[in-house]
N, C-alpha and C positions, 0 to 999 in steps of 0.2 A: 231078037231084037229087044232093048230093054222092057221093062216092066214097071212102073211106077205105083206107088202104095200110099195112098191118102186115107187116113184114120180121124174121122171125128168122133170126139166125145164130148159127153156132157149129159147132164140130168135130163129126164122126161120131160118132153115140151120145151126143149131148150131151142129148137129150130134145126136140128143136125140133117132131119129127112129133107127138109126146106131148101136148106143151103147145098147139100147133096145133089138135088135135083138142079138147082143152079150153077152148081161145078159141073155137072155132066154136061150141060149144053155148052157151057163156055167151052170146055175141052174139047167136045165134038164139032164143036165149028171151026176148032183149030186143028182138024185133022186126027184126034186121037180115038183109038178105038176105047170105050168106056163099059166097064164091066163093074157091076153094082153088087157088093157080096152082102148077102143078108145077115142080120144079127141073131146068133143063135139063142140069145136069151129071150128075146122076143118070140122066134119059132116056137120056144119049147113052153113059154106061157100062151100064145096064141094055138097051141096043139095040143093041150091036157095039163100041163103044170099048172100050180098054184102057190101062191104064196103060203095059204093055208097049209099045204102040204109039209112046206117048208119049217113051218112053224110048229107044227105037230111033231115032223120027225127030228126036230132039234139040232145042234150041229153037226151030228153026222149026216142028215141029208141037204141041210146047208153046203158043206162042203163037198158032198157029191152032186148037187147042182152046178156048184162052182167049176168042178173037175169036168162036167159033162160039157160046159159053154164052153170053157178055154180049150178042151180037145176039138169040139166041133168048131169051134172059130177056125181054129188053126188050120184042121182039115178042111175048112171051106175056102179059107183064103190062099192055102196051096195048091187047091184044086182050081180055083181060079187062075192063079198065076199061071201053072202049067198050060191052060187052054189057051190064055193071051199070049204066051210067050211063044206059040204054034202059028200064029196069025202072019211075024213076019211086019209087024205095022207097030208103031210107038202107041201105047198100050198104058192105062191106068186102070189101077183098081181103086174104087172109092169104098171105104169101109165105113159102114154106120154103126 
């Protein structure tokens, strides 16, 4: 079955999480299986990374962080897509 992907982007406090919650409910009411893919940058900051580390580490640290975010986000989205595709239901990935 087909897996749709919706990605919301925007700065902090722009309303992405609120919009995703509303969109999730809307899609579920219409029969879609909805998977919410977490944001890797937030996961890193909540679990030990800090802006101060990036400042101290300079360009090399910033580049390493950005690469980790990109690699992690792509891996998470791919994993969620693979799981969603096995449900044989119309599915949507919501990416924050």
